[in-house]
VEXLO-385369 format. One record per residue (C-alpha): residue in three letters; x, y, z. Coordinates in steps of 0.001 Angstrom, whole numbers, padded with zeros to 6 digits, always signed. Example, Ala and Ser with C-alpha at 12.3 -4.5 7.8 and 13.67 -1.06 7.14 Angstrom:
BEGIN
+-----+---------+---------+---------+
!   r !       X !       Y !       Z !
+-----+---------+---------+---------+
! ALA ! +012300 ! -004500 ! +007800 !
! SER ! +013670 ! -001060 ! +007140 !
+-----+---------+---------+---------+
END
This chain:
BEGIN
+-----+---------+---------+---------+
!   r !       X !       Y !       Z !
+-----+---------+---------+---------+
! MET ! -192798 ! +193097 ! -317389 !
! SER ! -191327 ! +190651 ! -315147 !
! SER ! -187446 ! +190623 ! -314938 !
! TYR ! -187636 ! +186871 ! -315572 !
! SER ! -190178 ! +186782 ! -318396 !
! ASP ! -187588 ! +185545 ! -320966 !
! TYR ! -186549 ! +182628 ! -318730 !
! GLN ! -185592 ! +179675 ! -320852 !
! ALA ! -183770 ! +176750 ! -319928 !
! PRO ! -182102 ! +174338 ! -320500 !
! ASN ! -180536 ! +174894 ! -323939 !
! ALA ! -180287 ! +172673 ! -326959 !
! ASN ! -177361 ! +170879 ! -325059 !
! GLY ! -179146 ! +170346 ! -321948 !
! PHE ! -177499 ! +173178 ! -320034 !
! PHE ! -178904 ! +175743 ! -317369 !
! GLY ! -176451 ! +178369 ! -317588 !
! GLU ! -173274 ! +176690 ! -316761 !
! HIS ! -174926 ! +173523 ! -315311 !
! GLY ! -176114 ! +170490 ! -316584 !
! GLY ! -175149 ! +168724 ! -319723 !
! VAL ! -174207 ! +165064 ! -320545 !
! TYR ! -171095 ! +163638 ! -318830 !
! VAL ! -171673 ! +159958 ! -319154 !
! ALA ! -169760 ! +156907 ! -320750 !
! GLU ! -170052 ! +156700 ! -324445 !
! THR ! -172025 ! +153555 ! -324358 !
! LEU ! -174810 ! +155621 ! -322775 !
! ILE ! -174964 ! +158274 ! -325217 !
! PRO ! -177194 ! +156379 ! -327612 !
! ALA ! -179668 ! +155541 ! -324904 !
! LEU ! -179747 ! +159323 ! -323690 !
! GLN ! -180310 ! +160296 ! -327424 !
! GLU ! -183123 ! +157826 ! -327854 !
! LEU ! -184600 ! +159067 ! -324526 !
! ALA ! -184354 ! +162741 ! -325430 !
! GLN ! -185994 ! +162126 ! -328816 !
! ALA ! -188808 ! +159928 ! -327375 !
! TYR ! -189433 ! +162695 ! -324784 !
! GLN ! -189642 ! +165531 ! -327132 !
! GLN ! -192210 ! +163471 ! -329377 !
! ALA ! -194249 ! +162873 ! -326155 !
! LYS ! -194061 ! +166404 ! -325209 !
! ASN ! -195766 ! +167429 ! -328510 !
! ASP ! -198340 ! +164708 ! -328244 !
! PRO ! -201612 ! +165709 ! -326448 !
! GLU ! -202771 ! +162129 ! -326026 !
! PHE ! -199605 ! +161642 ! -323930 !
! TRP ! -200332 ! +164350 ! -321423 !
! ALA ! -203918 ! +163520 ! -321506 !
! GLU ! -203131 ! +160026 ! -320259 !
! PHE ! -200502 ! +161588 ! -317767 !
! ARG ! -203393 ! +164040 ! -316284 !
! HIS ! -205762 ! +160973 ! -316274 !
! ASP ! -203613 ! +158865 ! -314124 !
! LEU ! -202766 ! +161808 ! -311870 !
! LYS ! -206515 ! +162223 ! -311297 !
! HIS ! -207812 ! +158730 ! -311154 !
! TYR ! -204835 ! +156842 ! -309835 !
! VAL ! -202599 ! +159349 ! -307771 !
! GLY ! -205514 ! +161439 ! -306235 !
! ARG ! -204545 ! +164889 ! -307768 !
! PRO ! -205076 ! +167883 ! -307288 !
! SER ! -203546 ! +167769 ! -303893 !
! PRO ! -205006 ! +170495 ! -301768 !
! VAL ! -203609 ! +173612 ! -299969 !
! TYR ! -204192 ! +173620 ! -296328 !
! HIS ! -203996 ! +176751 ! -294182 !
! ALA ! -202005 ! +175748 ! -291004 !
! LYS ! -204105 ! +178103 ! -288762 !
! ARG ! -202971 ! +176749 ! -285296 !
! LEU ! -199258 ! +176698 ! -286436 !
! SER ! -199775 ! +180143 ! -287761 !
! LYS ! -201395 ! +181304 ! -284436 !
! TYR ! -198697 ! +179723 ! -282435 !
! LEU ! -195831 ! +181461 ! -284383 !
! GLY ! -197723 ! +184806 ! -284288 !
! GLY ! -196677 ! +186201 ! -287847 !
! ALA ! -197046 ! +185118 ! -291428 !
! GLN ! -199879 ! +182681 ! -292281 !
! ILE ! -198572 ! +179405 ! -293272 !
! TRP ! -200107 ! +177234 ! -295994 !
! LEU ! -199137 ! +173718 ! -296999 !
! LYS ! -199301 ! +172186 ! -300491 !
! ARG ! -200008 ! +168587 ! -299497 !
! GLU ! -198059 ! +166439 ! -301636 !
! ASP ! -198203 ! +164217 ! -298666 !
! LEU ! -201685 ! +163058 ! -299603 !
! ASN ! -200684 ! +161568 ! -302858 !
! HIS ! -200898 ! +157854 ! -303569 !
! THR ! -197495 ! +156395 ! -302135 !
! GLY ! -197260 ! +159546 ! -299746 !
! ALA ! -195211 ! +162002 ! -301580 !
! HIS ! -194477 ! +164073 ! -304653 !
! LYS ! -192447 ! +161381 ! -306325 !
! ILE ! -195452 ! +159553 ! -307774 !
! ASN ! -195899 ! +162595 ! -310361 !
! ASN ! -192609 ! +162052 ! -312131 !
! THR ! -192726 ! +157912 ! -311861 !
! ILE ! -196099 ! +158072 ! -313742 !
! GLY ! -194491 ! +160405 ! -316333 !
! GLN ! -191369 ! +158172 ! -316959 !
! ALA ! -193552 ! +154985 ! -316830 !
! LEU ! -195717 ! +156189 ! -319341 !
! LEU ! -192624 ! +157058 ! -321568 !
! ALA ! -190906 ! +153667 ! -320927 !
! LYS ! -194303 ! +152133 ! -322376 !
! ARG ! -194340 ! +154559 ! -325235 !
! MET ! -190566 ! +153205 ! -325790 !
! GLY ! -191390 ! +149540 ! -325528 !
! LYS ! -189312 ! +149000 ! -322345 !
! LYS ! -190357 ! +146246 ! -320214 !
! ARG ! -187973 ! +146768 ! -317174 !
! VAL ! -187260 ! +149631 ! -315137 !
! ILE ! -184394 ! +150470 ! -312719 !
! ALA ! -184326 ! +153323 ! -309946 !
! GLU ! -182240 ! +154377 ! -307245 !
! THR ! -183717 ! +155777 ! -303982 !
! GLY ! -182672 ! +157311 ! -300686 !
! ALA ! -185758 ! +157720 ! -298393 !
! GLY ! -187423 ! +155050 ! -300320 !
! GLN ! -190362 ! +157247 ! -301551 !
! HIS ! -189114 ! +157222 ! -305221 !
! GLY ! -188325 ! +153488 ! -304889 !
! VAL ! -192045 ! +153002 ! -303681 !
! ALA ! -193217 ! +155035 ! -306440 !
! SER ! -191208 ! +153446 ! -309187 !
! ALA ! -192151 ! +150086 ! -307828 !
! THR ! -195803 ! +151228 ! -307762 !
! VAL ! -195861 ! +152251 ! -311351 !
! ALA ! -194080 ! +149189 ! -312560 !
! ALA ! -196677 ! +147079 ! -311017 !
! ARG ! -199342 ! +149119 ! -312726 !
! PHE ! -197995 ! +148841 ! -316114 !
! GLY ! -196593 ! +145588 ! -315437 !
! MET ! -192865 ! +146088 ! -315905 !
! GLN ! -190021 ! +144313 ! -313931 !
! CYS ! -188397 ! +146803 ! -311215 !
! HIS ! -185131 ! +146861 ! -309732 !
! VAL ! -184368 ! +149346 ! -306934 !
! TYR ! -180895 ! +150383 ! -305892 !
! MET ! -180659 ! +151782 ! -302379 !
! GLY ! -177612 ! +152380 ! -300004 !
! ALA ! -177263 ! +149883 ! -297312 !
! ASP ! -177529 ! +152687 ! -294598 !
! ASP ! -180622 ! +153806 ! -296133 !
! ILE ! -182147 ! +150460 ! -296230 !
! GLN ! -181823 ! +150401 ! -292452 !
! ARG ! -183307 ! +153718 ! -291483 !
! GLN ! -186164 ! +153411 ! -294045 !
! ALA ! -187230 ! +149880 ! -293489 !
! PRO ! -190895 ! +150294 ! -293699 !
! ASN ! -190337 ! +151669 ! -297400 !
! VAL ! -188210 ! +148749 ! -298081 !
! PHE ! -190916 ! +146289 ! -297293 !
! ARG ! -193498 ! +148126 ! -299423 !
! MET ! -191134 ! +148032 ! -302290 !
! LYS ! -190742 ! +144319 ! -301790 !
! LEU ! -194872 ! +143961 ! -301457 !
! LEU ! -195175 ! +145753 ! -304868 !
! GLY ! -192885 ! +143071 ! -306436 !
! ALA ! -189471 ! +145111 ! -306870 !
! ASN ! -186198 ! +143591 ! -306200 !
! VAL ! -184313 ! +146011 ! -303658 !
! VAL ! -180631 ! +145876 ! -304349 !
! SER ! -178580 ! +146917 ! -301417 !
! VAL ! -175521 ! +149155 ! -302110 !
! ASP ! -172630 ! +148509 ! -299667 !
! SER ! -170077 ! +150717 ! -301383 !
! GLY ! -169024 ! +154191 ! -300530 !
! SER ! -171067 ! +155994 ! -297999 !
! ARG ! -174068 ! +153406 ! -298614 !
! THR ! -176449 ! +156201 ! -299202 !
! LEU ! -178218 ! +157882 ! -302257 !
! LYS ! -175033 ! +158735 ! -304192 !
! ASP ! -173844 ! +155082 ! -304129 !
! ALA ! -177243 ! +153877 ! -305039 !
! MET ! -177353 ! +156122 ! -308102 !
! ASN ! -173672 ! +155025 ! -309199 !
! GLU ! -174952 ! +151344 ! -309180 !
! ALA ! -178064 ! +152158 ! -310973 !
! MET ! -176234 ! +153913 ! -313742 !
! ARG ! -173706 ! +150798 ! -313945 !
! GLU ! -176610 ! +148714 ! -314412 !
! TRP ! -178285 ! +150932 ! -317046 !
! VAL ! -175088 ! +150712 ! -319157 !
! ALA ! -175232 ! +146935 ! -319176 !
! ARG ! -179092 ! +146745 ! -320034 !
! VAL ! -179813 ! +149767 ! -322137 !
! ASP ! -181531 ! +147780 ! -324774 !
! ASP ! -184573 ! +146648 ! -322691 !
! THR ! -184326 ! +148896 ! -319498 !
! PHE ! -185528 ! +152518 ! -318618 !
! TYR ! -183728 ! +154153 ! -315989 !
! ILE ! -186456 ! +156195 ! -313884 !
! ILE ! -184330 ! +158996 ! -312216 !
! GLY ! -186091 ! +160268 ! -309074 !
! THR ! -184879 ! +163896 ! -308854 !
! ALA ! -184083 ! +166899 ! -311186 !
! ALA ! -180578 ! +165907 ! -311641 !
! GLY ! -178631 ! +163385 ! -314024 !
! PRO ! -177643 ! +163762 ! -317546 !
! ALA ! -179928 ! +165630 ! -319991 !
! PRO ! -182852 ! +165223 ! -320674 !
! TYR ! -183637 ! +164185 ! -317134 !
! PRO ! -183454 ! +167597 ! -315386 !
! GLU ! -186018 ! +169124 ! -317709 !
! MET ! -187861 ! +166133 ! -318059 !
! VAL ! -188484 ! +165538 ! -314384 !
! ARG ! -189414 ! +169184 ! -313870 !
! ASP ! -192004 ! +169070 ! -316488 !
! PHE ! -193469 ! +166103 ! -314654 !
! GLN ! -193484 ! +167790 ! -311354 !
! CYS ! -194633 ! +171293 ! -312615 !
! VAL ! -198028 ! +169807 ! -311681 !
! ILE ! -197157 ! +170858 ! -308014 !
! GLY ! -196815 ! +174779 ! -308853 !
! ASN ! -199399 ! +174725 ! -311635 !
! GLU ! -202177 ! +173565 ! -309021 !
! ALA ! -200737 ! +175823 ! -306308 !
! LYS ! -201046 ! +179033 ! -308419 !
! GLU ! -204611 ! +178454 ! -309037 !
! GLN ! -205464 ! +177112 ! -305598 !
! MET ! -203921 ! +180058 ! -303844 !
! ILE ! -205985 ! +182457 ! -306111 !
! GLU ! -208909 ! +180634 ! -304922 !
! ALA ! -208008 ! +180649 ! -301331 !
! ILE ! -206500 ! +183887 ! -300752 !
! GLY ! -207050 ! +185963 ! -303928 !
! ARG ! -203622 ! +186299 ! -304814 !
! GLN ! -200213 ! +184441 ! -304740 !
! PRO ! -198219 ! +183676 ! -301901 !
! ASP ! -195424 ! +186251 ! -300641 !
! VAL ! -193001 ! +183235 ! -300213 !
! ALA ! -193041 ! +179833 ! -301657 !
! VAL ! -190657 ! +177176 ! -299796 !
! ALA ! -189481 ! +173858 ! -300538 !
! CYS ! -186601 ! +171475 ! -299435 !
! VAL ! -183945 ! +170808 ! -301923 !
! GLY ! -181713 ! +167507 ! -302119 !
! GLY ! -181569 ! +166892 ! -305818 !
! GLY ! -184636 ! +169143 ! -305957 !
! SER ! -187635 ! +167684 ! -307765 !
! ASN ! -190193 ! +168718 ! -305578 !
! ALA ! -188723 ! +172408 ! -305404 !
! ILE ! -188316 ! +172769 ! -309001 !
! GLY ! -191938 ! +171488 ! -309392 !
! LEU ! -193276 ! +174149 ! -307099 !
! PHE ! -190751 ! +176919 ! -308376 !
! TYR ! -190716 ! +176628 ! -312111 !
! PRO ! -194284 ! +177862 ! -312665 !
! TYR ! -193529 ! +180768 ! -310176 !
! ILE ! -190079 ! +182134 ! -311835 !
! GLN ! -192034 ! +184887 ! -313759 !
! GLU ! -194189 ! +185753 ! -310600 !
! ASP ! -191382 ! +188640 ! -309302 !
! ASN ! -193452 ! +189257 ! -306225 !
! VAL ! -193135 ! +185660 ! -304957 !
! ARG ! -190029 ! +184959 ! -302978 !
! LEU ! -188697 ! +181563 ! -303859 !
! ILE ! -186775 ! +179753 ! -301010 !
! GLY ! -184769 ! +176361 ! -301310 !
! VAL ! -184097 ! +174719 ! -298301 !
! GLU ! -180855 ! +172423 ! -298137 !
! ALA ! -179889 ! +170006 ! -295489 !
! GLY ! -177711 ! +171629 ! -292878 !
! GLY ! -177316 ! +168514 ! -291176 !
! LEU ! -174986 ! +169211 ! -287983 !
! GLY ! -174153 ! +172628 ! -289295 !
! VAL ! -172688 ! +174016 ! -292760 !
! ASN ! -169546 ! +174842 ! -290775 !
! THR ! -168739 ! +171103 ! -289924 !
! PRO ! -168138 ! +168475 ! -292499 !
! ASP ! -171626 ! +166843 ! -291616 !
! HIS ! -174117 ! +168454 ! -294029 !
! ALA ! -175417 ! +168228 ! -297524 !
! ALA ! -175950 ! +171899 ! -298529 !
! PRO ! -173721 ! +172401 ! -301629 !
! ILE ! -174984 ! +175916 ! -302330 !
! THR ! -175279 ! +177230 ! -298807 !
! SER ! -171752 ! +175860 ! -298065 !
! LYS ! -170330 ! +177423 ! -301360 !
! ALA ! -169250 ! +174279 ! -302872 !
! PRO ! -167363 ! +174567 ! -306069 !
! ILE ! -168734 ! +173216 ! -309567 !
! GLY ! -168110 ! +169608 ! -310175 !
! VAL ! -169345 ! +166579 ! -312228 !
! LEU ! -171296 ! +163784 ! -310784 !
! HIS ! -173899 ! +161162 ! -312150 !
! GLY ! -173664 ! +162687 ! -315756 !
! PHE ! -174238 ! +166560 ! -314911 !
! ARG ! -172619 ! +169519 ! -313909 !
! SER ! -173398 ! +171545 ! -310890 !
! TYR ! -172372 ! +172612 ! -307481 !
! LEU ! -170929 ! +169659 ! -305702 !
! MET ! -169262 ! +168893 ! -302253 !
! GLN ! -165659 ! +167802 ! -303060 !
! ASP ! -162285 ! +168272 ! -301747 !
! GLU ! -159389 ! +170064 ! -303381 !
! ASN ! -158551 ! +166988 ! -305503 !
! GLY ! -162099 ! +166730 ! -306555 !
! GLN ! -163038 ! +163558 ! -304528 !
! ILE ! -166571 ! +163792 ! -303449 !
! LEU ! -166960 ! +164455 ! -299971 !
! GLY ! -169375 ! +162585 ! -297495 !
! THR ! -172495 ! +163974 ! -296550 !
! HIS ! -174984 ! +163772 ! -293724 !
! SER ! -178660 ! +164591 ! -293049 !
! VAL ! -181204 ! +163262 ! -290652 !
! SER ! -183370 ! +162846 ! -293674 !
! ALA ! -182489 ! +160164 ! -296260 !
! GLY ! -183849 ! +161992 ! -299041 !
! LEU ! -181674 ! +164885 ! -298833 !
! ASP ! -178507 ! +163080 ! -298082 !
! TYR ! -176715 ! +164024 ! -301328 !
! PRO ! -173468 ! +165879 ! -302330 !
! GLY ! -174726 ! +167677 ! -305358 !
! ILE ! -177950 ! +169644 ! -306362 !
! GLY ! -179896 ! +169593 ! -309594 !
! PRO ! -178306 ! +171857 ! -312428 !
! GLU ! -181464 ! +174131 ! -312575 !
! HIS ! -181191 ! +175117 ! -309095 !
! SER ! -177636 ! +176017 ! -309352 !
! HIS ! -178623 ! +178250 ! -312459 !
! LEU ! -181440 ! +179824 ! -310314 !
! HIS ! -179043 ! +180619 ! -307661 !
! ASP ! -176663 ! +182037 ! -309979 !
! ILE ! -179221 ! +184365 ! -311550 !
! GLY ! -180629 ! +185255 ! -308112 !
! ARG ! -184118 ! +184165 ! -308565 !
! VAL ! -183994 ! +181518 ! -306019 !
! GLU ! -182521 ! +182091 ! -302315 !
! TYR ! -180998 ! +178820 ! -301020 !
! HIS ! -180677 ! +178540 ! -297152 !
! ALA ! -179766 ! +175374 ! -294824 !
! THR ! -181794 ! +173773 ! -292074 !
! ASN ! -179958 ! +171788 ! -289513 !
! ASP ! -181025 ! +168404 ! -288260 !
! ASN ! -182477 ! +169875 ! -284735 !
! GLN ! -184265 ! +172788 ! -286531 !
! ALA ! -185878 ! +170054 ! -288951 !
! LEU ! -186833 ! +167842 ! -285745 !
! LEU ! -188619 ! +170490 ! -284057 !
! ALA ! -190522 ! +171455 ! -287049 !
! PHE ! -191566 ! +167786 ! -287524 !
! ASP ! -192654 ! +167865 ! -283824 !
! LEU ! -194789 ! +171127 ! -284081 !
! LEU ! -196695 ! +170011 ! -287168 !
! CYS ! -197404 ! +166618 ! -285583 !
! GLN ! -198755 ! +168372 ! -282439 !
! LEU ! -200351 ! +171647 ! -283649 !
! GLU ! -201912 ! +170386 ! -286924 !
! GLY ! -202262 ! +166639 ! -286766 !
! ILE ! -200044 ! +166071 ! -289886 !
! ILE ! -196977 ! +163866 ! -289728 !
! PRO ! -194439 ! +165339 ! -292239 !
! ALA ! -191573 ! +163563 ! -293966 !
! LEU ! -188052 ! +164784 ! -292386 !
! GLU ! -187368 ! +165965 ! -295858 !
! SER ! -190314 ! +168440 ! -295862 !
! SER ! -189588 ! +169366 ! -292332 !
! HIS ! -186532 ! +171116 ! -293506 !
! ALA ! -188816 ! +173431 ! -295660 !
! LEU ! -191295 ! +173857 ! -292865 !
! ALA ! -188415 ! +174891 ! -290391 !
! TRP ! -187375 ! +177635 ! -292444 !
! ALA ! -191121 ! +178888 ! -292247 !
! ILE ! -191183 ! +178506 ! -288625 !
! GLU ! -188174 ! +180488 ! -288299 !
! ASN ! -189246 ! +183324 ! -290564 !
! ALA ! -192903 ! +183500 ! -290026 !
! PRO ! -192726 ! +185429 ! -286729 !
! HIS ! -190644 ! +188232 ! -288379 !
! MET ! -193354 ! +188868 ! -291063 !
! ASN ! -196749 ! +190484 ! -290901 !
! GLN ! -199766 ! +188466 ! -290138 !
! ASP ! -201261 ! +189271 ! -293534 !
! GLN ! -198470 ! +187787 ! -295369 !
! VAL ! -198369 ! +184312 ! -296556 !
! ILE ! -195795 ! +181405 ! -296740 !
! LEU ! -196532 ! +178430 ! -298997 !
! VAL ! -194706 ! +175367 ! -297818 !
! ASN ! -194392 ! +172385 ! -300292 !
! LEU ! -195129 ! +169468 ! -297894 !
! SER ! -193398 ! +167041 ! -300223 !
! GLY ! -194242 ! +163786 ! -298275 !
! ARG ! -195577 ! +162313 ! -295231 !
! GLY ! -193609 ! +161039 ! -292410 !
! ASP ! -194680 ! +157348 ! -291683 !
! LYS ! -191345 ! +156260 ! -293283 !
! ASP ! -189488 ! +158341 ! -290677 !
! ILE ! -191084 ! +157093 ! -287284 !
! ASN ! -188216 ! +154797 ! -286949 !
! THR ! -185616 ! +157433 ! -287093 !
! VAL ! -187350 ! +159851 ! -284960 !
! ALA ! -188196 ! +157200 ! -282276 !
! LYS ! -184178 ! +156231 ! -282334 !
! LEU ! -183043 ! +159913 ! -282180 !
! LYS ! -185757 ! +160378 ! -279175 !
! ASN ! -184597 ! +157266 ! -277334 !
! ILE ! -188121 ! +155735 ! -277771 !
! GLU ! -188712 ! +151997 ! -278334 !
! LEU ! -191389 ! +151094 ! -280772 !
+-----+---------+---------+---------+
END
């Protein structure tokens, strides 16, 4: 019997162990209660899931394949690296899985307007995409610095009819975009649905986002049996807030023989102030954006600045279920620094003809570092959570190349 066979989370109050919960202004409590009730009803409605699966198949293009990176594996000379190709989804990342689900829920609740926050822009693009698909207004909050480094995605959002709202406060990145989106939601709870992009935020968001993203791990489990006759030895995913990772990990929690590795953004090093790795850096527990989890903060509880070459991982907290999985020892969390991620980016481009997102490159970097120390009959499955078209300006700037 699996030692994790009785894993159940969250509890009735939205806690994963000591993480999670609802820490919001009183004005948002009715909206969250309405959302939780609507989601529980949808969760028990076969027609809701039938529509969700239909859109994933016919609109998103699922299932996304698993791919054996043979040249990369041979180059490294150790374990075989397989990729779960979320980069092949419509809009270019895993984010669309969740936005389809939340947009269907918004439609079910009669909401005509959606808002979202975004860092790398992929969630913003996915939110703008589903808003266009369902005929809803869409406003996307994005840090001013992220708008500069993710210009292609900003233009895509505007093409899709979204209003991109530049956030100039604080660090001008994902944390501040989420702050502004939550303020907006407080003011417009009656007609507005907030599509949170990661497995974080107040309950029921972490559970809800996980449930929509579990399509990744559920597909992978079937596909790996067909591809290699068994499950991988290791499953790896990058972690910012953590939606692509929890989507891969959750279906594998009871598979004791599969190591689960979450890779945080090490930035310039976890021994420096310039990173976004709350678990790896042993950050204390704190509250941000309506939930309790490991959080980068100073001794006075003030949120520390973060840094990552990848906009989507540039966040001081981590989803509450990840913190719980760390606490119980089911998932190992490590950090990849900027240079390691850029090396992984280059290797996948040159050896496999696949341009990965800089976020996904962090997970890939763990595989590149560890595969040579494993046997050639062992298998590492990397969640390639997104494609890197959006990152070419960032990479070119770092390499001093003019486009």
